[in-house]
C-alpha positions in Angstrom: 0.1 0.0 -0.1 1.4 3.5 -1.0 2.4 6.0 1.5 0.0 8.5 0.5 -2.9 6.3 0.9 -2.4 5.5 4.7 -2.1 9.2 5.5 -5.2 9.9 3.4 -7.1 7.5 5.2 -5.8 8.8 8.5 -6.5 12.6 7.8 -10.1 11.6 6.6 -11.0 9.8 9.6 -9.7 12.8 11.8 -11.3 15.7 9.8 -14.6 14.0 9.2 -15.2 14.4 12.8 -14.5 18.1 12.8 -16.7 21.1 11.8 -17.1 21.6 7.8 -15.5 25.1 8.0 -12.4 23.5 9.6 -11.8 20.3 7.6 -9.7 21.7 4.7 -7.2 23.8 6.7 -6.6 21.0 9.3 -6.4 18.4 6.6 -3.7 20.3 4.9 -1.8 21.0 8.3 -2.0 17.3 9.3 -0.6 16.0 6.0 2.3 18.3 6.2 2.9 17.2 9.9 3.0 13.7 8.8 5.0 14.1 5.9 7.6 16.2 7.7 7.8 13.6 10.6 8.2 10.6 8.1 10.8 12.5 6.1 12.7 13.4 9.4 13.1 9.7 10.1 15.2 9.2 7.2 14.1 5.6 7.0 15.1 3.3 4.3 11.3 2.0 4.1 9.2 5.3 3.9 6.0 2.9 4.3 7.2 1.5 7.5 8.1 5.0 8.7 4.7 6.2 7.9 3.0 3.4 9.7 5.2 4.0 12.6 4.1 7.8 12.7 0.4 7.0 12.4 0.6 4.4 15.2 2.4 7.0 17.4 -0.4 9.5 16.6 -2.7 7.1 17.9 -6.6 6.6 17.3 -7.8 9.0 14.8 -11.0 9.4 16.8 -8.9 10.5 19.7 -6.9 12.7 17.8 -9.9 14.6 16.4 -10.9 15.2 19.9 -7.9 17.6 20.2 -9.7 20.0 17.8 -13.2 19.8 19.3 -14.7 20.7 22.7 -16.5 17.3 23.0 -15.0 14.9 25.6 -14.7 11.3 24.7 -15.7 9.8 27.7 -19.3 10.2 29.3 -17.7 11.4 32.7 -14.1 12.3 32.7 -11.5 11.7 35.4 -11.9 15.1 36.9 -15.5 14.6 37.8 -15.7 10.7 38.2 -14.5 10.5 41.9 -17.1 13.0 43.0 -19.6 11.2 40.8 -18.6 7.9 42.5 -19.0 9.3 45.9 -22.2 10.8 45.6 -23.6 7.6 43.8 -22.5 5.6 46.7 -23.9 8.1 49.3 -27.4 8.1 47.5 -27.7 4.4 47.1 -26.6 3.6 50.8 -28.5 6.4 52.5 -31.4 8.0 50.3 -32.4 4.6 48.8 -32.9 2.6 51.9 -35.0 5.2 53.6 -37.3 5.8 50.5 -37.7 1.9 50.3 -38.5 1.6 54.0 -40.7 4.6 54.1 -42.8 3.2 51.1 -42.9 -0.2 52.6 -44.2 1.2 55.9 -47.0 3.1 53.9 -47.9 0.0 51.9 -48.3 -2.1 55.3 -50.5 0.7 56.5 -52.6 0.7 53.6 -53.2 -2.8 53.0 -52.0 -4.8 56.0 -50.3 -7.2 53.9 -46.7 -7.7 54.6 -45.8 -9.9 51.7 -47.3 -7.3 49.2 -45.3 -4.6 51.1 -42.1 -6.6 50.7 -42.8 -7.0 47.0 -43.5 -3.5 46.6 -40.2 -2.5 48.4 -38.3 -4.7 46.2 -39.7 -3.2 43.2 -39.3 0.4 44.7 -35.4 -0.8 45.4 -34.9 -1.8 41.9 -36.9 1.2 40.2 -35.8 3.9 42.3 -32.1 2.6 42.4 -32.0 2.8 38.6 -33.5 6.0 38.4 -30.9 7.4 40.7 -28.1 6.0 38.8 -29.7 7.4 35.5 -30.2 10.9 36.7 -27.0 11.3 38.6 -25.1 10.0 35.5 -27.0 12.3 32.9 -26.3 15.3 35.3 -22.6 14.6 35.5 -22.4 13.9 31.8 -23.9 17.4 31.0 -21.5 18.9 33.5 -18.6 17.2 31.8 -19.6 18.8 28.4 -20.2 22.0 29.9 -16.8 22.1 31.5 -15.0 21.2 28.4 -16.8 24.0 26.5 -15.9 26.6 29.1 -12.2 25.1 29.0 -12.3 24.3 32.8 -10.3 21.3 34.0 -10.1 19.9 37.3 -6.0 20.2 37.6 -6.2 23.7 38.4 -8.6 23.5 41.2 -7.4 20.4 42.9 -4.8 20.9 45.8 -3.3 18.4 48.4 -5.6 20.2 51.0 -8.4 18.4 49.3 -7.1 14.9 50.5 -9.4 13.5 53.1 -8.2 12.5 56.5 -7.0 8.8 56.9 -9.7 7.1 58.4 -8.4 5.6 61.9 -8.7 1.8 62.0 -11.3 0.4 64.3 -9.7 -1.2 67.3 -12.5 -2.4 69.2 -11.9 -0.1 72.0 -14.1 1.8 74.4 -16.7 2.5 71.6 -17.2 -1.1 70.9 -17.3 -2.2 74.4 -19.8 0.6 75.3 -21.9 -0.8 72.5 -21.8 -4.2 74.0 -22.8 -2.9 77.5 -25.8 -1.0 76.0 -27.2 -4.1 74.2 -26.7 -6.2 77.3 -28.4 -3.7 79.3 -31.4 -3.6 77.0 -31.6 -7.5 77.1 -31.5 -7.4 80.9 -33.9 -4.3 81.2 -36.5 -6.2 79.0 -36.4 -9.5 81.2 -36.4 -7.4 84.4 -39.4 -5.3 83.7 -41.4 -8.6 82.8 -40.4 -10.4 86.0 -40.4 -7.3 88.5 -43.4 -5.5 86.9 -42.0 -2.1 88.3 -44.7 0.2 87.3 -47.4 0.9 89.9 -51.0 1.8 88.5 -53.2 3.4 91.0 -56.6 2.2 89.4 -59.6 3.0 91.3 -58.2 4.7 94.5 -61.5 4.5 96.1 -61.7 0.6 95.6 -58.0 0.1 96.2 -57.4 -1.9 93.2 -54.0 -0.8 92.2 -51.7 -3.1 90.9 -48.1 -3.4 89.6 -47.5 -3.7 86.0 -44.7 -4.6 83.4 -44.2 -1.4 80.9 -44.1 -3.6 77.8 -46.9 -5.4 76.4 -47.2 -8.9 78.1 -48.6 -10.4 75.0 -45.2 -9.9 73.5 -43.9 -12.9 75.4 -46.2 -15.2 73.3 -44.4 -14.0 70.2 -42.4 -10.9 69.1 -40.3 -10.5 72.1 -38.3 -13.6 71.5 -36.7 -12.4 68.1 -36.1 -9.2 69.9 -34.2 -10.9 72.5 -32.4 -13.1 70.3 -31.2 -10.3 67.9 -29.9 -8.3 71.3 -28.2 -11.5 72.3 -26.6 -11.8 68.8 -25.5 -8.2 69.0 -23.9 -8.9 72.3 -22.1 -11.8 71.1 -20.8 -10.1 68.0 -19.8 -7.1 70.0 -17.7 -9.4 72.3 -16.0 -11.0 69.3 -15.3 -7.5 67.9 -13.6 -6.5 71.1 -11.7 -9.6 71.0 -10.6 -9.3 67.5 -9.9 -5.6 68.0 -12.0 -4.4 65.1 -14.4 -5.3 62.3 -13.7 -8.0 59.9 -16.1 -9.0 57.1 -17.3 -12.1 58.7 -18.0 -10.1 61.9 -19.8 -7.4 59.9 -22.0 -10.1 58.2 -23.2 -11.7 61.6 -23.6 -8.2 62.9 -25.9 -7.4 59.9 -28.0 -10.8 60.7 -28.1 -10.0 64.3 -29.1 -6.5 63.7 -32.0 -7.5 61.3 -33.3 -10.1 63.8 -33.5 -7.4 66.4 -34.5 -4.4 64.4 -37.4 -5.7 62.0 -39.6 -7.2 64.7 -39.1 -4.0 66.9 -39.8 -1.6 64.2 -43.0 -3.7 63.3 -44.2 -3.7 66.9 -43.6 -0.2 67.2 -45.7 0.5 64.0 -48.3 -1.6 65.3 -48.4 0.2 68.6 -48.1 -3.1 70.5 -44.9 -2.2 72.3 -46.3 -1.1 75.6 -48.5 -2.6 78.1 -52.2 -1.2 77.2 -52.9 -1.0 81.0 -49.6 1.0 81.5 -50.5 3.3 78.8 -54.1 3.8 80.2 -52.4 4.9 83.3 -50.0 7.0 81.7 -52.2 9.5 79.9 -49.4 11.6 78.3 -48.2 8.4 76.4 -51.7 7.2 75.5 -52.5 10.5 73.8 -49.4 10.3 71.8 -50.6 10.6 68.0 -50.2 7.7 65.7 -47.4 9.2 63.3 -45.2 9.1 66.4 -45.1 5.4 66.4 -44.7 5.2 62.6 -41.7 7.7 62.9 -40.3 5.8 65.7 -40.3 2.5 63.7 -38.6 4.3 60.8 -35.9 5.7 62.9 -35.3 2.3 64.3 -34.8 1.0 60.7 -32.7 3.7 59.8 -30.4 3.4 62.8 -30.2 -0.4 62.1 -29.2 0.2 58.4 -26.7 2.9 59.2 -25.1 0.6 61.9 -24.7 -2.2 59.5 -23.4 -0.1 56.7 -20.7 1.5 58.9 -19.6 -1.9 60.1 -19.2 -3.1 56.6 -17.5 0.1 55.6 -14.9 -0.1 58.4 -14.4 -3.8 57.6 -13.3 -3.0 54.4 -11.2 -0.1 55.1 
């Protein structure tokens, strides 16, 4: 193949991606550059020298981008770190909160847990895909606006932007305090059931006051057992974390299981307003008059705290 044919093919691939009013001038400039470079090599085989020069110039699509303001990447290296951090934050915070909230609303409307969970799974996939698509579109548009304005990230970034080094989890005082707190809750639930610490006056004239437990006694025939099992699991995992002097992926996985066993039944009991003893609520008028949204909000907070704790455990284990 002749020398001129390779050059012409290369020039054609470059200039056909440029605005029409620039093609002729850039084509002549590019032909002259290639010819001068090949001639400067003083090679015995001009065709081999031409092929070598064109190989060094690289893909004509990429070469053409030097003359245009359009980036070749959907999201360039300057914006990609911010895009990735924001995407992870949205998928681990906003998406779970929206999903849990919609599941609770579905349960409130239909009283069908199965339908609510199916709706939650659909919401997780749909809203997650929408978050990814919208965020990607926003950053892609921002990338092209930056290129048109000639803005680059190199001029703005400095070493001062580096984040602080995350201190490793050593299973110290914080981990031990978490174990003490979970063990205290476990003991408190059992104590209030056996000791019945609340005195309800009842009808003072008839003298029919009695001691009551604060939590609903009916829970002991059902929901209280997974709650206690979850707390016991949290205590066991917490002690293992203290002994291991930090999180591991295995401990984080067991922690997620224990947190789910504890949090999900507790949130459900709160939402159904079945956590407290009805006789206790009847005597404690202030709690009895608490509006229904407070219980739903408390259930949502319990779920949010559980998700946040599990996420933090896995993040620390991977760091």
